Every structure is written in structure tokens, then in C-alpha cells.
SEMINU-639771 format. One line per 10 residues: number of its first residue (from 1); their letters; for each residue x, y, z of N, C-alpha, C, CB. Coordinates in pm, whole numbers. Glycine has a CB too. Example, Ala and Ser with C-alpha at 12.3 -4.5 7.8 and 13.67 -1.06 7.14 Angstrom:
<nodes>
1	AS	1319/-569/780/1230/-450/780/1320/-330/780/1131/-447/905 | 1285/-225/708/1367/-106/714/1290/3/787/1408/-60/572;
</nodes>
This chain:
<nodes>
1	MLRKMLLPTD	-1053/-575/1060/-954/-426/1037/-935/-446/892/-780/-411/1130 | -871/-568/860/-823/-610/705/-886/-699/657/-693/-657/683 | -1009/-733/668/-1074/-860/624/-1099/-861/475/-1209/-882/698 | -1127/-747/408/-1140/-747/260/-1035/-667/197/-1273/-696/216 | -966/-717/102/-859/-648/21/-897/-655/-118/-721/-710/38 | -878/-521/-184/-901/-495/-320/-760/-510/-387/-967/-352/-341 | -761/-604/-490/-634/-622/-569/-638/-595/-703/-586/-749/-562 | -623/-481/-743/-625/-418/-878/-501/-473/-969/-615/-254/-860 | -524/-502/-1095/-427/-583/-1178/-434/-523/-1323/-465/-747/-1178 | -343/-495/-1395/-329/-478/-1537/-278/-605/-1603/-237/-364/-1567;
11	LSENSFKVLE	-277/-699/-1542/-229/-828/-1590/-90/-845/-1598/-278/-857/-1712 | -21/-748/-1573/142/-749/-1575/191/-829/-1458/211/-595/-1565 | 316/-877/-1470/387/-939/-1358/397/-848/-1245/523/-983/-1398 | 423/-710/-1263/432/-608/-1148/305/-621/-1064/447/-455/-1202 | 188/-630/-1131/72/-611/-1060/33/-751/-988/-39/-556/-1157 | 101/-844/-1010/73/-955/-938/184/-994/-812/62/-1063/-1043 | 270/-878/-799/377/-907/-689/314/-937/-545/478/-778/-674 | 180/-862/-529/124/-900/-399/93/-1039/-370/11/-832/-379 | 80/-1104/-484/40/-1252/-459/133/-1345/-390/14/-1315/-583 | 275/-1284/-382/376/-1347/-307/366/-1358/-165/486/-1290/-332;
21	YLGDFKKVGV	276/-1273/-105/244/-1246/39/121/-1286/71/255/-1111/76 | 39/-1376/5/-87/-1439/52/-92/-1489/175/-125/-1537/-23 | 9/-1563/223/29/-1624/353/12/-1520/465/168/-1688/361 | 109/-1414/448/97/-1288/556/-25/-1233/545/199/-1169/539 | -105/-1221/461/-224/-1168/452/-326/-1253/524/-255/-1148/318 | -318/-1368/501/-393/-1470/562/-379/-1448/706/-350/-1608/521 | -266/-1454/778/-228/-1426/887/-288/-1313/977/-118/-1415/865 | -305/-1207/907/-350/-1089/959/-500/-1075/950/-285/-981/893 | -577/-1184/900/-719/-1190/884/-772/-1141/764/-780/-1125/981 | -705/-1140/658/-765/-1132/517/-854/-1236/485/-664/-1133/414;
31	EEIGVLFVIN	-985/-1220/476/-1049/-1328/437/-1104/-1329/291/-1147/-1347/529 | -1092/-1214/234/-1160/-1228/101/-1070/-1121/1/-1338/-1184/114 | -1033/-1154/-117/-953/-1052/-207/-1040/-1047/-337/-786/-1104/-241 | -1077/-929/-361/-1156/-874/-486/-1033/-862/-591/-1243/-711/-456 | -1035/-922/-708/-958/-911/-808/-1017/-807/-930/-933/-1049/-849 | -948/-693/-951/-1019/-604/-1037/-921/-578/-1159/-1063/-467/-957 | -974/-604/-1257/-908/-565/-1389/-990/-448/-1455/-903/-695/-1493 | -919/-347/-1501/-984/-244/-1546/-946/-228/-1707/-948/-123/-1457 | -1024/-237/-1795/-986/-211/-1922/-956/-68/-1945/-1084/-257/-2009 | -822/-33/-1957/-771/120/-1974/-806/170/-2089/-624/143/-1967;
41	LTKLSTVSGG	-907/259/-2099/-940/332/-2224/-874/461/-2220/-1091/352/-2245 | -801/522/-2115/-737/650/-2108/-609/647/-2215/-690/680/-1950 | -552/538/-2206/-426/523/-2312/-460/556/-2458/-368/368/-2313 | -599/504/-2471/-631/504/-2630/-625/640/-2676/-779/445/-2671 | -637/767/-2587/-640/897/-2620/-508/930/-2700/-658/980/-2496 | -391/856/-2653/-275/887/-2724/-246/811/-2850/-171/873/-2640 | -357/743/-2888/-324/649/-3017/-374/737/-3140/-413/487/-3012 | -278/763/-3231/-323/843/-3345/-410/730/-3441/-182/916/-3426 | -507/794/-3515/-599/707/-3600/-696/664/-3536/-545/600/-3656 | -768/596/-3618/-899/526/-3549/-856/399/-3506/-1032/505/-3647;
51	IDIDHYIDEM	-964/358/-3379/-943/237/-3326/-1067/189/-3292/-855/236/-3221 | -1082/43/-3301/-1234/-2/-3276/-1228/-49/-3128/-1292/-134/-3386 | -1283/44/-3071/-1308/30/-2918/-1358/-86/-2860/-1394/121/-2876 | -1463/-120/-2942/-1547/-245/-2901/-1464/-375/-2909/-1676/-261/-2996 | -1381/-377/-3013/-1288/-479/-3043/-1182/-478/-2937/-1231/-461/-3181 | -1133/-373/-2911/-1019/-365/-2800/-1077/-412/-2661/-960/-205/-2783 | -1200/-384/-2620/-1265/-401/-2509/-1274/-571/-2498/-1405/-317/-2514 | -1314/-604/-2616/-1334/-764/-2630/-1207/-829/-2617/-1397/-811/-2772 | -1109/-787/-2672/-978/-845/-2684/-930/-835/-2547/-883/-775/-2790 | -914/-742/-2474/-874/-747/-2345/-954/-815/-2215/-856/-623/-2324;
61	SEKAEEVLPE	-1097/-820/-2259/-1182/-907/-2174/-1135/-1051/-2175/-1327/-902/-2221 | -1116/-1080/-2311/-1062/-1225/-2332/-924/-1260/-2278/-1057/-1254/-2479 | -841/-1166/-2277/-719/-1192/-2226/-733/-1185/-2062/-614/-1089/-2289 | -816/-1121/-2006/-852/-1141/-1874/-899/-1283/-1822/-948/-1050/-1852 | -993/-1302/-1909/-1066/-1438/-1881/-969/-1554/-1877/-1176/-1470/-1992 | -865/-1537/-1958/-755/-1646/-1956/-655/-1638/-1808/-651/-1619/-2105 | -636/-1517/-1799/-520/-1510/-1689/-575/-1511/-1538/-432/-1370/-1710 | -702/-1452/-1502/-742/-1429/-1400/-813/-1562/-1313/-816/-1323/-1430 | -840/-1659/-1382/-903/-1772/-1310/-777/-1838/-1237/-986/-1879/-1415 | -664/-1838/-1297/-542/-1879/-1234/-504/-1816/-1104/-439/-1859/-1322;
71	VAQKIEAAGI	-526/-1688/-1132/-497/-1588/-999/-597/-1617/-885/-516/-1421/-1038 | -717/-1645/-918/-817/-1682/-836/-789/-1825/-766/-942/-1679/-917 | -735/-1915/-828/-699/-2041/-792/-587/-2026/-680/-653/-2120/-918 | -498/-1943/-723/-407/-1913/-626/-420/-1861/-496/-341/-1848/-672 | -523/-1763/-495/-572/-1701/-378/-648/-1788/-286/-651/-1593/-414 | -739/-1873/-340/-806/-1981/-290/-731/-2093/-232/-882/-2026/-384 | -614/-2113/-288/-533/-2229/-240/-457/-2173/-112/-426/-2286/-359 | -443/-2057/-99/-384/-1994/42/-486/-1982/133/-320/-1849/32 | -630/-2040/127/-730/-2029/219/-804/-1894/222/-674/-2058/344 | -797/-1818/126/-855/-1683/113/-968/-1683/13/-747/-1582/69;
81	KAEVIKPFPA	-1090/-1620/25/-1195/-1641/-65/-1155/-1526/-193/-1353/-1617/19 | -1163/-1592/-323/-1123/-1490/-426/-1259/-1464/-507/-994/-1547/-526 | -1275/-1354/-535/-1376/-1287/-622/-1324/-1201/-735/-1460/-1202/-539 | -1352/-1263/-871/-1284/-1176/-980/-1403/-1082/-1001/-1231/-1261/-1129 | -1382/-942/-1010/-1497/-846/-1025/-1530/-860/-1163/-1466/-695/-986 | -1655/-879/-1194/-1727/-879/-1341/-1837/-806/-1328/-1771/-1020/-1402 | -1898/-751/-1449/-1805/-746/-1576/-1698/-637/-1537/-1892/-703/-1725 | -1570/-673/-1625/-1457/-583/-1637/-1498/-438/-1672/-1363/-636/-1743 | -1485/-361/-1576/-1511/-210/-1602/-1403/-143/-1733/-1480/-124/-1441 | -1449/-76/-1795/-1383/-4/-1893/-1378/137/-1877/-1436/-30/-2009;
91	GDPVVEIIKA	-1262/216/-1895/-1249/349/-1842/-1124/386/-1784/-1342/369/-1750 | -1122/482/-1695/-1021/511/-1628/-970/435/-1503/-1043/623/-1603 | -854/355/-1498/-825/279/-1392/-839/329/-1250/-706/241/-1410 | -795/465/-1249/-797/513/-1119/-944/531/-1054/-724/641/-1121 | -1040/584/-1136/-1160/602/-1110/-1236/481/-1067/-1210/659/-1212 | -1199/369/-1148/-1268/249/-1133/-1218/181/-1005/-1251/161/-1256 | -1085/185/-991/-1036/134/-859/-1092/217/-733/-875/140/-860 | -1094/342/-724/-1150/412/-597/-1303/371/-594/-1131/584/-602 | -1355/374/-703/-1500/333/-693/-1522/191/-634/-1564/337/-836 | -1444/100/-678/-1467/-48/-618/-1408/-33/-473/-1382/-179/-710;
101	SENYSFIAMG	-1319/33/-439/-1256/24/-304/-1349/68/-195/-1129/108/-297 | -1468/99/-217/-1567/152/-131/-1617/38/-57/-1677/225/-204 | -1608/-95/-123/-1660/-204/-46/-1535/-299/14/-1761/-290/-143 | -1414/-239/16/-1300/-302/71/-1235/-240/193/-1206/-313/-29 | -1164/-316/268/-1101/-265/383/-956/-183/333/-1074/-396/488 | -892/-229/238/-776/-169/193/-755/-223/58/-659/-191/284 | -641/-162/-12/-601/-171/-143/-465/-206/-124/-623/-47/-226 | -442/-328/-198/-295/-375/-214/-265/-379/-380/-272/-538/-137 | -153/-302/-404/-145/-295/-561/14/-298/-588/-224/-146/-628 | 46/-348/-707/182/-341/-731/205/-217/-811/233/-463/-799;
111	SRGASKFKKI	321/-174/-828/374/-63/-904/500/-97/-974/395/52/-816 | 526/-8/-1075/630/-86/-1164/788/-58/-1095/621/-22/-1340 | 785/16/-997/886/22/-905/994/108/-940/933/-100/-881 | 1125/66/-928/1245/174/-932/1282/189/-1082/1387/123/-839 | 1325/313/-1122/1392/328/-1236/1539/314/-1216/1359/450/-1293 | 1597/276/-1332/1745/253/-1324/1833/362/-1281/1793/213/-1448 | 1764/489/-1270/1858/593/-1255/1843/661/-1114/1839/692/-1369 | 1705/659/-1059/1680/722/-925/1604/639/-858/1618/851/-925 | 1554/531/-885/1449/449/-786/1342/545/-725/1532/374/-653 | 1271/637/-812/1164/723/-753/1048/721/-827/1203/860/-739;
121	LLGSVSEGVL	1029/612/-900/907/631/-1005/808/528/-974/950/614/-1167 | 691/563/-952/565/485/-932/494/494/-1072/470/546/-807 | 403/397/-1112/325/413/-1229/212/508/-1189/274/276/-1286 | 166/562/-1305/78/672/-1286/-56/639/-1222/57/734/-1411 | -106/489/-1233/-222/439/-1176/-210/443/-1024/-248/301/-1226 | -105/379/-993/-69/379/-840/-63/519/-784/73/310/-812 | 13/620/-863/16/737/-812/-136/805/-769/91/814/-911 | -232/784/-889/-355/839/-883/-436/776/-761/-422/820/-1016 | -427/633/-752/-484/579/-629/-445/632/-507/-462/450/-620 | -325/650/-481/-257/677/-360/-315/832/-325/-84/662/-379;
131	HDSKVPVYIF	-325/911/-438/-383/1048/-431/-532/1052/-376/-379/1112/-574 | -607/953/-437/-772/976/-430/-820/881/-329/-857/946/-577 | -747/756/-291/-814/670/-208/-852/725/-48/-724/547/-206 | -958/657/-13/-1000/684/123/-977/578/214/-1134/717/128 | -939/475/146/-905/343/247/-754/330/227/-990/182/203 | -684/271/329/-553/255/325/-500/178/185/-518/180/453 | -380/224/124/-314/158/23/-186/105/42/-306/231/-73 | -163/-27/2/-40/-100/27/27/-85/-92/-54/-245/65 | 133/-45/-104/228/-37/-235/333/-150/-238/312/106/-242 | 342/-214/-351/448/-333/-341/502/-294/-495/373/-521/-314;
141	KHDMVVNSLF	639/-289/-494/722/-268/-623/773/-405/-647/848/-155/-610 | 778/-413/-791/820/-548/-842/954/-587/-802/814/-553/-989 | 1050/-504/-749/1190/-546/-718/1211/-577/-573/1288/-438/-758 | 1095/-563/-498/1108/-577/-358/1123/-749/-316/972/-500/-290 | 1208/-762/-230/1225/-896/-170/1221/-891/-19/1356/-959/-216 | 1109/-945/29/1087/-947/169/1025/-1102/200/982/-819/212 | 1089/-1163/291/1057/-1292/320/930/-1306/390/1159/-1349/393 | 914/-1215/515/793/-1234/600/753/-1093/619/819/-1315/743 | 632/-1038/553/602/-904/538/589/-845/693/468/-887/446 | 534/-901/781/515/-839/914/614/-869/1018/390/-874/966;
151	DRVLVAYDFS	731/-932/996/844/-947/1083/880/-827/1184/959/-972/996 | 904/-721/1104/955/-596/1177/878/-464/1101/1138/-586/1163 | 798/-437/1159/704/-325/1094/762/-190/1163/523/-350/1132 | 812/-96/1067/823/42/1104/706/140/1075/937/90/1040 | 679/211/1184/574/308/1179/648/445/1191/464/285/1296 | 612/511/1082/662/667/1094/544/761/1146/715/728/938 | 595/820/1271/494/866/1373/528/1017/1389/504/781/1520 | 427/1092/1380/449/1236/1381/319/1301/1476/453/1295/1213 | 251/1217/1533/151/1256/1639/17/1314/1552/223/1380/1751 | 19/1305/1438/-119/1349/1351/-216/1242/1383/-98/1358/1174;
161	KWADRALEYA	-334/1267/1326/-441/1152/1353/-403/1067/1231/-617/1202/1358 | -345/1092/1130/-316/994/1022/-219/894/1065/-264/1060/898 | -127/944/1140/-9/853/1205/-74/758/1308/111/947/1286 | -161/821/1386/-230/742/1492/-308/624/1414/-336/840/1582 | -368/663/1298/-431/534/1228/-349/430/1185/-500/565/1112 | -208/500/1122/-132/390/1075/-68/315/1186/-31/435/981 | -57/371/1306/-7/300/1434/-103/179/1478/0/409/1557 | -233/217/1460/-340/118/1488/-333/-1/1412/-468/172/1468 | -310/28/1271/-300/-93/1179/-175/-174/1218/-290/-49/1023 | -93/-94/1239/46/-157/1266/55/-247/1395/153/-40/1282;
171	KFVVKKTGGE	-30/-197/1501/-23/-286/1618/-130/-405/1582/-61/-201/1766 | -221/-391/1510/-315/-510/1469/-227/-601/1399/-442/-469/1373 | -135/-579/1302/-77/-683/1247/40/-754/1311/-45/-644/1133 | 105/-683/1408/210/-757/1493/148/-811/1591/320/-678/1548 | 31/-786/1651/-35/-874/1729/-88/-1007/1666/-136/-804/1784 | -112/-1000/1561/-156/-1119/1480/-42/-1215/1453/-216/-1073/1344 | 67/-1156/1430/182/-1245/1370/302/-1245/1475/237/-1185/1217 | 288/-1184/1591/401/-1171/1667/530/-1120/1625/421/-1276/1710 | 509/-1017/1535/618/-945/1463/652/-838/1579/568/-875/1306 | 775/-762/1532/814/-648/1617/766/-523/1565/960/-638/1633;
181	LHIIHVSEDG	732/-419/1654/674/-298/1617/797/-188/1650/527/-273/1703 | 839/-130/1551/933/-34/1575/865/118/1529/1070/-78/1491 | 875/209/1616/808/363/1597/923/467/1581/711/413/1739 | 917/521/1468/1032/627/1441/955/770/1438/1118/595/1287 | 1018/847/1516/964/982/1518/1076/1077/1500/889/1012/1648 | 1086/1176/1394/1189/1272/1362/1154/1395/1396/1224/1273/1234 | 1247/1449/1497/1219/1562/1567/1340/1649/1573/1169/1528/1698 | 1341/1771/1573/1479/1853/1570/1477/1902/1740/1477/2010/1435 | 1393/1898/1826/1430/1947/1948/1386/1852/2065/1374/2082/1962 | 1358/1728/2021/1310/1631/2122/1220/1657/2217/1401/1589/2187;
191	DKTADLRVME	1107/1743/2176/1009/1784/2297/905/1671/2305/928/1939/2273 | 905/1585/2226/798/1471/2245/859/1355/2304/731/1427/2111 | 981/1344/2352/1056/1238/2399/970/1161/2506/1189/1290/2456 | 909/1254/2596/860/1195/2727/723/1128/2689/841/1313/2850 | 656/1176/2581/522/1135/2540/547/987/2464/450/1257/2437 | 657/993/2385/687/861/2324/726/754/2413/790/875/2231 | 803/796/2523/844/685/2602/721/625/2685/961/730/2697 | 619/708/2709/486/661/2766/426/563/2677/387/777/2786 | 411/613/2547/353/542/2452/423/397/2439/357/624/2328 | 558/402/2436/625/270/2442/595/194/2546/756/278/2441;
201	EVIGAEGIEV	574/222/2664/524/161/2784/387/101/2773/524/257/2891 | 300/191/2721/160/142/2704/150/42/2605/68/249/2669 | 223/45/2482/207/-65/2379/274/-192/2412/259/-22/2247 | 383/-163/2493/442/-291/2545/368/-356/2654/579/-268/2593 | 272/-288/2721/183/-348/2827/76/-435/2745/108/-227/2922 | 53/-407/2629/-39/-492/2543/25/-629/2490/-84/-406/2418 | 156/-657/2539/225/-772/2490/281/-752/2358/139/-885/2488 | 313/-633/2309/377/-622/2173/539/-596/2199/303/-492/2082 | 623/-648/2138/751/-598/2134/768/-475/2078/829/-678/2076 | 808/-374/2125/805/-240/2068/933/-163/2100/684/-163/2119;
211	HVHIESGTPH	967/-95/2003/1095/-3/2022/1059/140/1953/1240/-75/1945 | 1072/228/2034/1081/368/1977/1209/433/1954/1014/454/2058 | 1213/491/1842/1357/557/1787/1310/694/1759/1431/483/1637 | 1398/790/1834/1370/932/1819/1494/988/1734/1351/1007/1968 | 1468/1029/1621/1581/1063/1536/1570/1216/1480/1587/957/1415 | 1680/1275/1426/1687/1414/1387/1717/1406/1236/1798/1500/1471 | 1681/1515/1167/1725/1528/1035/1618/1547/938/1801/1420/1000 | 1630/1519/806/1524/1511/701/1443/1399/727/1578/1502/562 | 1307/1412/751/1219/1307/786/1240/1170/690/1072/1365/775 | 1224/1198/552/1211/1061/492/1355/1004/483/1139/1066/343;
221	KAILAKREEI	1483/1082/488/1612/1008/498/1620/945/638/1737/1103/472 | 1576/1010/734/1579/926/860/1481/804/860/1545/1017/981 | 1387/813/828/1281/694/811/1346/584/719/1132/750/738 | 1404/607/601/1458/506/518/1596/459/598/1484/565/362 | 1671/545/665/1808/503/706/1763/405/844/1919/653/744 | 1656/421/901/1626/341/1018/1560/212/980/1539/416/1113 | 1483/207/871/1459/93/794/1563/-2/764/1411/130/684 | 1658/44/717/1792/-12/693/1858/-70/795/1875/76/648 | 1866/7/905/1945/-22/1032/1861/-134/1096/1964/114/1136 | 1756/-144/1093/1663/-238/1174/1625/-367/1083/1521/-155/1221;
231	NATTIFMGSR	1640/-353/952/1591/-437/844/1457/-462/860/1658/-560/832 | 1361/-329/868/1227/-353/878/1178/-404/757/1158/-242/916 | 1074/-492/757/1014/-568/637/897/-478/577/953/-721/686 | 838/-389/646/754/-303/597/736/-181/658/652/-355/588 | 693/-86/586/653/56/646/527/96/659/703/156/578 | 481/140/772/336/195/792/351/347/815/257/123/923 | 269/424/741/267/561/760/129/624/725/375/621/680 | 102/753/791/2/844/737/34/939/632/-46/915/835 | -80/972/549/-69/1110/484/-178/1182/494/-39/1108/351 | -166/1309/473/-281/1401/486/-344/1426/344/-234/1540/554;
241	GAGSVMTMIL	-280/1354/247/-331/1368/117/-273/1501/52/-487/1368/124 | -328/1523/-72/-298/1627/-157/-373/1757/-170/-297/1576/-267 | -311/1873/-151/-389/1984/-158/-335/2065/-283/-384/2062/-24 | -396/2189/-311/-339/2268/-434/-208/2328/-415/-430/2381/-472 | -137/2326/-290/-22/2367/-268/89/2275/-217/-41/2460/-196 | 12/2164/-224/115/2039/-192/154/1960/-291/66/1944/-101 | 257/1871/-274/305/1782/-367/201/1713/-453/380/1689/-299 | 258/1654/-561/142/1578/-660/74/1473/-598/202/1512/-790 | 128/1397/-516/79/1276/-447/27/1305/-311/187/1175/-436 | 116/1313/-232/101/1310/-82/179/1423/-27/150/1174/-18;
251	GSTSESVIRR	200/1425/112/291/1505/175/434/1463/139/267/1502/318 | 533/1552/128/668/1540/65/725/1416/136/765/1677/84 | 721/1395/278/774/1299/347/708/1151/296/751/1335/495 | 585/1148/297/511/1029/261/558/999/127/357/1045/267 | 548/1086/28/585/1061/-115/731/1033/-137/549/1180/-200 | 828/1065/-61/972/1034/-90/986/892/-22/1082/1153/-28 | 923/869/78/938/724/135/881/613/47/865/712/272 | 762/653/-7/705/562/-91/774/529/-226/581/607/-113 | 826/638/-289/906/613/-397/1036/556/-376/920/721/-463 | 1102/569/-265/1245/522/-239/1245/385/-157/1326/637/-154;
261	SPVPVFVCKR	1132/345/-88/1144/236/-3/1160/118/-74/1038/225/82 | 1267/21/-27/1287/-107/-75/1210/-207/-20/1409/-141/-64 | 1100/-182/78/1004/-260/112/864/-213/95/1028/-292/231 | 761/-294/112/607/-228/97/601/-136/178/484/-312/125 | 504/-36/124/473/89/233/303/79/227/545/274/173 | 265/86/346/107/89/380/85/229/421/55/-17/506 | -4/302/346/-40/428/354/-190/446/400/-12/488/228 | -193/529/516/-324/565/587/-374/675/530/-312/591/731 | -495/702/461/-544/833/420/-651/877/502/-587/834/284 | -694/1007/494/-806/1052/559/-930/998/486/-803/1201/566;
271	GDDE	-1046/996/563/-1162/930/518/-1277/1048/511/-1200/803/619 | -1397/1006/481/-1498/1110/460/-1517/1177/588/-1629/1057/408 | -1489/1129/695/-1535/1178/839/-1442/1277/870/-1537/1066/957 | -1324/1288/799/-1213/1373/876/-1196/1508/784/-1054/1281/889;
</nodes>
């Protein structure tokens, strides 16, 4: 289910945040990690004056050749196969990451994390990948501190097929690690209480320690408040993706949680068959 992971990097410290959790990924069955460095040509459009693109590509390739072997060694030392994807593609990072992700189970990537004033900013590349990806995307921000990634997994559940998918991934990782599964549903009228209690019993019968939380209020605020209350170590959620009248990245709840969460967020998107 999570056998192959794509790790995009721009060679920054932020993009390597994911490497702090190699042991956790190994536990949930990650067998191979593809390390993808894209030579970003989109930012050159903002540079005034002439620039030697071939020289720039050579320069960035040399830098990657210096850094990425050490990254691959770190991954291999954790017992996971590492593949540095070559030749290094040059172009739009979002386009190249989405193209490469067709051969992987999910994408795990760093983002620049919180701004000093509102803690709501993601990098433009991570925003674009979240928008376009058809495989799950796991977002890690540079200022996150989590000891064990899957100790307490919080699933935001709204009975949609995307939330069902997120729940299946969450059940998979807690079965592998023995972690706790917490499911939060935000409802104004409590009309799904009976269904949620049945779900709790069914999942519990699978040998999973599961807790269902039924809350009211603004969804993203309730989700983040529950994360703090139970000290969840990661959040899993679904997203319907973006449409012409929707928010820039995802649905407003998903977007708000991703931007404000102090722990990594695993986002399940719709696929070709949906």
C-alpha cells in the first residue's frame, strides 16, 4: 500500500525533513524511495537580463551530484532501497514531480512551513503538487517535531469516498505499528452518531485501538483542537481537489488543516477512476 515513496527535493534543509522519519516509513512497509531533484527553470523567468541556461543546468546538476549520494546512503542505512532519479529533469518542478509520481505509491515532501506571522504558508511547489497529484501526498514542515510518526493517527472523517481512502491508509499504518487510531467527525446535528459507533466497533474488532470523536463547530478548528487534545502525531484526511469555484489548493477544510497543522498531514486525492 505504501511500498514505494517519492521524495522530491530542492536540496534545501526543509526538503530533507522527511528523512528524520525513515524508521517509521520502514515499519509501515516502505521498501523503496525515489529521490527526485528537479532543476527549476521556472524561476529563471523572473531573472532580468540574459542567463546561460546550459551553464545553470550543469551547475545545479553538479550540486545535486555532491549532495544526493549522502541522502541515498542515509536511506539505505535505514534498510530501504534508494534510487536517485537520473538524469535530473529540468523544467517546472510540479510538472516533473507529478510525472514521476505515476510510478510511486505516494509522495512525501517537505515544505517551508510556518511564517512568523500566521503559520499558514506552504511553498509554491508543495501547493502545486497537492493540487495536481493523483497519489497521496504527505506534507512535512521544517519546524515540526514528532518523535514517532504513527503513535496516534488522527483521521478527519466526513463519510466521503476520499475520507474512506484516508481511513484505509490510517488503519494500514496503525496495524503495522501498533499505534492508536482516532477518528474525528465534525457535525452540527449528530445525525451520523450511530454510524460512527458501528464503525468504531467494526474497526476495534480488527484489533485496532480506535477512538471516535464527534465534534461540532468549524471543521478545521475542531480537527486541530482535537489534534492538540490527544497529542496526535500525524493527521490523515481526504480532499476532493480543486475546481474553478473552490479554493486555490484543496477544499477549505483540508487547506486550513494542512497550512496550520504542527504535525505532518497525509492527504488522499481522487484518482483517474473517480
